[in-house]
C-alpha positions as CSV (number, residue, x, y, z in Angstrom):
1,M,-164.8,-58.0,35.5
2,H,-166.0,-60.2,32.7
3,S,-167.0,-57.3,30.6
4,D,-163.5,-55.7,31.3
5,W,-162.0,-59.6,29.9
6,N,-164.1,-59.1,27.0
7,S,-163.3,-55.5,26.3
8,R,-159.5,-56.6,25.6
9,V,-160.6,-59.6,23.3
10,A,-162.0,-56.9,21.6
11,A,-159.2,-54.3,21.6
12,I,-156.9,-57.0,20.6
13,Q,-159.0,-58.2,18.0
14,A,-159.6,-54.9,16.5
15,G,-156.0,-54.2,16.7
16,V,-154.8,-57.3,14.0
17,V,-157.5,-56.1,11.5
18,P,-155.2,-53.7,9.5
19,L,-153.2,-57.1,8.8
20,R,-156.0,-59.0,7.7
21,F,-156.0,-58.3,4.1
22,L,-153.3,-61.1,4.1
23,E,-155.5,-63.7,4.7
24,G,-156.1,-66.8,2.8
25,N,-153.5,-68.1,0.0
26,W,-151.0,-67.0,-2.1
27,T,-148.7,-67.9,-5.1
28,G,-145.6,-66.2,-6.2
29,H,-142.8,-65.9,-7.8
30,G,-139.9,-63.5,-7.9
31,T,-136.2,-63.8,-7.1
32,S,-133.7,-64.3,-3.8
33,D,-130.1,-63.7,-3.6
34,G,-130.5,-63.4,-7.3
35,A,-132.2,-66.6,-8.1
36,A,-135.6,-67.1,-9.4
37,I,-137.9,-68.5,-7.0
38,T,-141.5,-68.9,-6.4
39,G,-143.2,-68.9,-2.9
40,R,-146.6,-69.6,-0.9
41,I,-147.8,-68.3,1.8
42,T,-151.3,-69.2,3.9
43,A,-152.4,-67.0,6.2
44,Q,-155.4,-67.1,9.0
45,M,-156.7,-66.1,11.7
46,V,-156.2,-68.1,14.9
47,L,-156.9,-68.4,18.4
48,G,-160.2,-66.7,18.8
49,D,-159.2,-64.1,16.0
50,S,-156.5,-62.7,18.2
51,F,-153.2,-63.7,15.9
52,L,-152.7,-63.7,12.0
53,E,-150.7,-66.8,11.2
54,C,-148.8,-66.7,8.1
55,S,-147.1,-70.0,7.0
56,E,-144.3,-69.1,4.2
57,Q,-142.5,-71.4,2.0
58,L,-139.7,-70.5,-0.7
59,F,-138.8,-72.9,-3.5
60,D,-135.6,-72.7,-6.1
61,A,-135.9,-73.4,-9.8
62,S,-135.8,-77.1,-9.5
63,G,-139.0,-77.3,-7.1
64,G,-136.5,-78.1,-4.2
65,L,-137.8,-75.9,-0.4
66,D,-135.2,-73.0,-0.4
67,H,-137.0,-71.4,2.3
68,E,-139.5,-71.8,5.4
69,D,-141.2,-69.8,8.1
70,R,-144.4,-69.0,10.0
71,V,-145.1,-65.7,11.6
72,L,-148.4,-65.1,14.1
73,Y,-148.6,-61.5,13.9
74,R,-150.5,-59.8,17.5
75,Y,-151.8,-56.8,18.8
76,D,-150.0,-55.7,22.0
77,L,-152.2,-54.5,23.9
78,E,-150.3,-53.2,26.9
79,D,-148.0,-50.9,24.5
80,Q,-150.5,-50.5,21.8
81,T,-148.6,-52.1,18.8
82,L,-148.3,-54.8,16.4
83,R,-145.8,-57.4,17.1
84,A,-144.7,-60.6,14.5
85,L,-143.2,-63.7,16.4
86,H,-141.5,-65.2,13.9
87,L,-140.2,-68.9,13.6
88,Q,-137.8,-69.9,10.8
89,A,-136.2,-72.7,10.0
90,P,-133.9,-74.5,11.5
91,G,-135.1,-73.5,15.3
92,W,-134.6,-69.4,15.1
93,V,-137.4,-67.6,16.6
94,A,-137.3,-63.9,16.7
95,E,-139.9,-60.6,18.3
96,R,-140.3,-57.8,15.9
97,H,-142.6,-54.7,16.0
98,V,-144.5,-54.0,13.1
99,D,-145.4,-50.6,11.3
100,L,-148.3,-49.9,9.2
101,L,-147.6,-48.6,5.7
102,P,-149.3,-45.5,5.1
103,D,-153.1,-45.5,4.7
104,N,-152.6,-49.4,5.4
105,Q,-151.3,-50.3,2.0
106,G,-148.9,-52.8,4.1
107,F,-146.3,-53.4,6.8
108,V,-143.2,-53.4,7.7
109,W,-140.9,-55.4,10.4
110,S,-137.7,-54.6,12.2
111,G,-135.5,-55.3,14.9
112,G,-133.2,-52.9,14.4
113,P,-130.2,-51.2,12.5
114,T,-128.4,-54.6,12.4
115,L,-131.8,-57.1,11.3
116,P,-133.2,-57.4,8.2
117,R,-136.4,-55.8,7.3
118,V,-139.7,-57.0,5.6
119,V,-141.9,-54.9,4.0
120,V,-145.5,-56.6,2.7
121,T,-147.2,-54.1,0.3
122,R,-150.3,-54.3,-0.7
123,R,-150.8,-53.7,-4.6
124,T,-154.2,-54.7,-4.8
125,E,-157.3,-56.4,-3.3
126,D,-155.5,-59.9,-4.8
127,Q,-152.0,-58.8,-4.7
128,V,-149.0,-57.9,-2.4
129,Q,-145.6,-57.9,-2.8
130,V,-143.3,-59.2,0.0
131,A,-139.7,-57.8,-0.3
132,V,-136.6,-58.6,2.5
133,W,-133.9,-55.7,2.9
134,L,-131.0,-56.6,4.5
135,P,-128.9,-54.0,6.5
136,G,-126.9,-51.4,4.6
137,E,-128.0,-52.6,1.1
138,S,-129.8,-50.6,-1.6
139,S,-132.5,-52.9,-2.6
140,P,-134.2,-56.2,-1.4
141,V,-132.5,-59.4,-1.1
142,T,-135.5,-61.1,-2.0
143,A,-138.7,-59.8,-3.5
144,L,-141.9,-61.9,-4.7
145,E,-144.9,-60.6,-6.3
146,Y,-147.6,-62.8,-4.6
147,T,-151.4,-63.1,-6.2
148,R,-154.3,-65.0,-4.4
149,A,-154.9,-68.2,-4.9
150,S,-158.4,-68.9,-6.1
């Protein structure tokens, strides 16, 4: 019985590995709704390395907080998929499926044709892009280029 549990834990931890490139502290700049913004991401493994917790804050040109959210990424052993539990101020929660991009160069999550799609693309070891696409749009409503903070 104990070895079955250990096998489950190991499989769950291994399932999150493709997202671990996002671990660390990141600073970024870009646009949201046509306005310049800056951002911060903090990502770390938590709860026995079974979740990747990512917190993001976006700031407008005057330095005011424009957006704040937290995502808990996990591997669902039952259906063998990656999931994102998305928490966003003020008090909004949703769970989304996560699909890896080709060659594990990032991932995308969405909740269907009527909800935004988030694409996280690894550019280099120390650079990622985060873009949010609204349904039916030909370009992202929000796009930031992040650099790993030293």
